[in-house]
C-alpha positions in Angstrom: 93.8 119.8 89.5 93.0 120.5 85.9 95.2 123.2 84.7 93.6 125.9 82.6 90.0 125.1 83.6 88.4 128.5 83.3 84.8 127.8 82.3 82.6 127.1 85.3 79.0 126.0 85.8 77.2 126.9 89.0 75.2 124.0 90.5 73.5 123.4 93.8 74.3 120.2 95.8 73.1 118.9 99.1 75.8 117.5 101.3 75.9 116.0 104.8 76.9 118.6 107.4 80.1 116.8 108.3 81.4 116.9 104.7 80.6 120.7 104.5 82.4 121.2 107.8 85.4 119.2 106.6 85.6 121.2 103.3 85.4 124.5 105.2 88.1 123.3 107.6 90.3 122.4 104.6 89.8 125.8 103.2 90.7 127.4 106.5 93.9 125.3 106.6 94.8 126.6 103.1 94.3 123.4 101.2 92.0 125.2 98.7 91.1 128.8 98.0 87.4 128.1 98.6 84.9 125.3 99.1 84.0 125.2 95.4 87.7 124.6 94.5 87.9 121.9 97.1 84.9 120.1 95.8 86.0 120.5 92.2 89.3 118.8 93.1 87.6 116.0 94.9 85.4 115.4 91.9 88.5 115.4 89.6 90.1 112.7 91.8 86.9 110.6 91.8 86.8 110.8 88.0 90.4 109.6 87.8 89.5 106.6 90.1 86.5 105.8 88.0 88.6 105.9 84.8 91.2 103.7 86.5 88.6 101.2 87.5 87.3 101.0 83.9 90.8 100.5 82.6 91.4 97.7 85.2 88.2 96.0 84.2 89.1 96.2 80.5 92.6 94.8 81.1 91.3 92.0 83.2 88.8 91.0 80.5 91.6 91.0 77.9 93.9 88.9 80.1 91.4 86.3 81.2 90.1 87.8 84.4 91.5 88.3 87.9 93.9 85.9 89.5 92.5 82.9 91.1 93.2 82.1 94.8 95.7 79.3 93.7 97.5 81.7 91.4 97.8 84.3 94.2 99.1 81.6 96.5 101.7 80.5 94.0 102.9 84.0 93.4 103.1 84.6 97.1 105.2 81.5 97.6 107.4 82.2 94.7 107.9 85.8 95.9 108.8 84.6 99.4 105.9 86.3 101.0 104.6 83.1 102.6 
């Protein structure tokens, strides 16, 4: 969770009932102080994943792209995984 995040903006979102139920259950179990905090944390985690995905794409572009199947097979053999 972002430490020191004090400024907040109020928005309205529409969510499927099962997600709302799950968020409320998480709050009831003490995983977050309220549904807003639970959702904010989920959004923070998604942003981290998005940033990681962008970094991976950039690194793959710089290194010549993802491994080919033959490269994966060779690595697996050399590592003793096959």
